[in-house]
C-alpha distance (Angstrom), angle and dihedral (degrees) to the residues before:
residue distance angle dihedral
X1 . . .
X2 3.82 . .
X3 3.80 123.1 .
X4 3.80 91.7 -107.4
X5 3.80 98.9 43.3
X6 3.81 95.1 95.5
X7 3.78 109.0 76.9
X8 3.77 138.9 179.8
X9 3.78 112.7 -136.8
X10 3.79 116.3 -150.2
X11 3.78 113.0 -160.5
X12 3.77 129.0 -179.5
X13 3.77 142.9 140.7
X14 3.81 90.1 -80.4
X15 3.80 103.5 18.3
X16 3.77 138.6 64.4
X17 3.78 115.7 164.4
X18 3.78 140.4 141.7
X19 3.80 127.2 -137.5
X20 3.79 121.8 -151.4
X21 3.78 121.4 -129.8
X22 3.80 92.4 -106.0
X23 3.83 90.8 54.6
X24 3.80 90.8 47.1
X25 3.79 90.7 50.7
X26 3.81 93.0 50.4
X27 3.80 92.1 48.6
X28 3.81 92.7 48.0
X29 3.80 89.4 52.9
X30 3.80 89.1 52.0
X31 3.80 90.5 49.2
X32 3.83 91.9 53.2
X33 3.84 108.8 99.1
X34 3.83 90.4 -158.6
X35 3.82 88.7 64.2
X36 3.82 102.3 31.9
X37 3.78 117.5 27.0
X38 3.79 116.8 -154.5
X39 3.81 94.7 -88.0
X40 3.79 92.1 46.3
X41 3.80 90.1 48.9
X42 3.81 92.5 50.7
X43 3.81 90.6 47.1
X44 3.82 93.9 52.7
X45 3.80 92.6 47.2
X46 3.81 89.8 50.0
X47 3.82 95.8 49.1
X48 3.82 90.6 45.3
X49 3.80 92.2 57.7
X50 3.81 92.0 41.6
X51 3.80 92.3 51.0
X52 3.80 89.7 56.1
X53 3.80 92.4 48.7
X54 3.81 94.0 48.5
X55 3.81 114.9 106.7
X56 3.82 90.0 -137.3
X57 3.78 131.7 23.3
X58 3.81 112.1 -88.8
X59 3.82 112.1 -147.4
X60 3.81 90.0 -162.9
X61 3.81 94.9 53.9
X62 3.82 92.1 111.6
X63 3.82 94.1 47.9
X64 3.79 91.3 100.8
X65 3.83 117.5 144.7
X66 3.82 91.6 -128.8
X67 3.82 90.6 56.2
X68 3.81 98.1 48.7
X69 3.81 96.0 91.0
X70 3.81 96.0 45.1
X71 3.80 121.7 93.5
X72 3.82 102.7 -90.4
X73 3.80 92.0 -142.5
X74 3.80 88.4 60.4
X75 3.81 91.1 44.3
X76 3.81 93.2 53.7
X77 3.79 93.5 42.2
X78 3.80 92.9 50.4
X79 3.80 92.6 43.2
X80 3.81 91.3 55.2
X81 3.80 90.7 47.1
X82 3.81 93.9 48.5
X83 3.82 93.0 48.5
X84 3.80 90.0 50.5
X85 3.80 91.4 47.5
X86 3.82 91.8 48.9
X87 3.79 93.2 51.1
X88 3.80 92.9 46.7
X89 3.81 91.0 48.1
X90 3.81 92.8 50.7
X91 3.79 92.1 43.3
X92 3.81 91.3 54.8
X93 3.82 93.8 38.5
X94 3.81 91.5 -125.8
X95 3.77 118.0 -163.1
X96 3.81 126.8 -139.8
X97 3.80 94.3 -96.4
X98 3.80 93.0 54.5
X99 3.79 94.1 44.8
X100 3.80 91.2 48.3
X101 3.80 92.8 50.2
X102 3.79 91.9 48.2
X103 3.80 94.5 47.3
X104 3.81 92.2 44.9
X105 3.79 88.0 56.1
X106 3.81 87.5 54.3
X107 3.85 91.5 53.9
X108 3.82 98.3 -101.0
X109 3.80 114.5 156.1
X110 3.81 119.9 -127.7
X111 3.81 90.1 -107.7
X112 3.80 92.3 53.6
X113 3.78 92.0 46.3
X114 3.82 88.9 54.7
X115 3.82 91.3 50.5
X116 3.79 91.7 50.5
X117 3.80 95.1 45.0
X118 3.82 92.4 48.9
X119 3.81 89.8 55.2
X120 3.81 90.8 43.6
X121 3.80 92.4 54.8
X122 3.82 91.5 45.4
X123 3.81 94.8 53.8
X124 3.80 102.2 27.7
X125 3.82 98.3 96.8
X126 3.80 93.0 52.1
X127 3.80 91.8 46.1
X128 3.81 92.4 49.7
X129 3.79 88.3 54.5
X130 3.79 90.5 47.0
X131 3.80 92.1 52.9
X132 3.80 91.4 45.7
X133 3.80 89.6 59.0
X134 3.79 89.7 62.7
X135 3.79 95.3 40.7
X136 3.77 124.3 124.7
X137 3.82 98.2 -119.5
X138 3.79 120.8 80.5
X139 3.83 118.1 -128.2
X140 3.81 116.6 -87.5
X141 3.81 122.8 -132.4
X142 3.80 112.2 -121.6
X143 3.80 100.8 173.6
X144 3.80 143.7 -5.2
X145 3.80 129.0 -144.6
X146 3.80 128.4 -179.6
X147 3.78 142.7 -170.4
X148 3.81 126.2 -157.6
X149 3.77 107.5 -148.3
X150 3.81 133.1 -172.4
X151 3.76 128.1 -171.7
X152 3.79 114.2 -148.1
X153 3.76 134.5 -180.0
X154 3.80 113.3 -129.1
X155 3.82 119.9 -176.8
X156 3.80 90.6 -23.7
X157 3.81 91.3 -52.8
X158 3.76 122.3 106.4
X159 3.80 113.5 -123.3
X160 3.76 132.1 173.1
X161 3.77 129.5 -124.9
X162 3.77 111.3 -165.3
X163 3.76 131.3 -170.8
X164 3.76 104.7 -166.5
X165 3.74 117.1 -172.8
X166 3.74 131.3 170.1
X167 3.77 134.4 163.7
X168 3.77 119.3 -132.8
X169 3.78 120.1 172.8
X170 3.80 91.5 -20.3
X171 3.81 92.9 -53.7
X172 3.82 119.5 123.4
X173 3.78 117.0 -149.0
X174 3.80 119.2 -171.8
X175 3.82 124.2 -173.3
X176 3.79 123.1 -167.9
X177 3.78 130.8 -165.6
X178 3.78 124.8 -177.9
X179 3.80 128.4 153.4
X180 3.82 114.6 -116.2
X181 3.81 125.6 -130.1
X182 3.79 95.5 21.3
X183 3.78 139.3 128.8
X184 3.78 118.0 -129.9
X185 3.81 110.4 -137.7
X186 3.81 99.3 171.0
X187 3.80 139.3 4.9
X188 3.78 116.0 -159.9
X189 3.79 123.5 -149.0
X190 3.81 110.8 -72.7
X191 3.79 120.5 -117.9
X192 3.78 135.9 -167.9
X193 3.79 127.9 -121.0
X194 3.82 107.0 -152.3
X195 3.81 125.9 -166.3
X196 3.81 121.3 -168.7
X197 3.79 114.1 -164.2
X198 3.81 106.0 -149.4
X199 3.79 136.8 -177.4
X200 3.79 121.2 -150.5
X201 3.80 131.3 -151.5
X202 3.78 92.3 -84.7
X203 3.81 92.4 55.3
X204 3.80 94.7 -107.8
X205 3.80 119.7 142.1
X206 3.80 121.0 -133.0
X207 3.81 133.6 172.4
X208 3.80 121.3 -131.8
X209 3.82 112.1 -159.2
X210 3.80 129.6 -167.3
X211 3.82 140.3 152.4
X212 3.80 129.7 -132.7
X213 3.79 141.3 169.8
X214 3.80 123.5 -111.6
X215 3.83 90.4 -98.7
X216 3.79 92.6 49.1
X217 3.80 91.4 49.1
X218 3.81 91.1 49.4
X219 3.81 89.1 51.2
X220 3.82 90.9 49.3
X221 3.81 92.8 48.9
X222 3.80 90.5 48.4
X223 3.80 92.1 52.3
X224 3.81 91.5 47.6
X225 3.81 90.2 51.7
X226 3.81 89.7 50.6
X227 3.82 89.7 50.3
X228 3.82 91.2 49.3
X229 3.81 91.2 51.1
X230 3.81 90.7 49.4
X231 3.82 90.7 51.2
X232 3.81 90.2 48.7
X233 3.80 91.8 51.0
X234 3.82 91.7 46.8
X235 3.81 91.6 52.0
X236 3.82 90.5 54.4
X237 3.81 95.1 53.0
């Protein structure tokens, strides 16, 4: 039997995950008050969540004062186990009841479960977004807005004339701006500011912005129409 063949299965109304033997072992070490006292436990849980939230890996993440006097083999083993457990819990959207049951099975005291769950709730939203960025489904476009913008030269001073148009619930709103009592010396080529409102796998909304000329926009629209026709033909096969 391999080292990871024995697994703990955590089941709940919102969670169904399995923990390998190595993860179980690391969590049981963390739960042991003779290895990690309460302050050491809280410190490891904190640095585990912070290491996941960091934009880049921090090699000094375990250099916490409360962890200095603990066997570093145990510290690293428990840190790896906690990070794995956090990611699995977020991935399966585990609720408090499921997490508590799973941690109780791994010998966590009620006080330590509360410490872990408090940190889990604090960081969960950010971690869900992090996991969604590495999901398998591409973002979906929910809405599109655009702005037609000119740059003009008025009395040797550059001004902007903007035609901003967006559709919201079948209503068209157009805003104009143009300086009064001025002489137009030069009008540069207009360009479009496009905003795509997207939603990723985790349900988070994000705007994608880009600019293009009239010709580039016409080319984009033409390609989208071709794609739509191809989808229509495929659906009829």
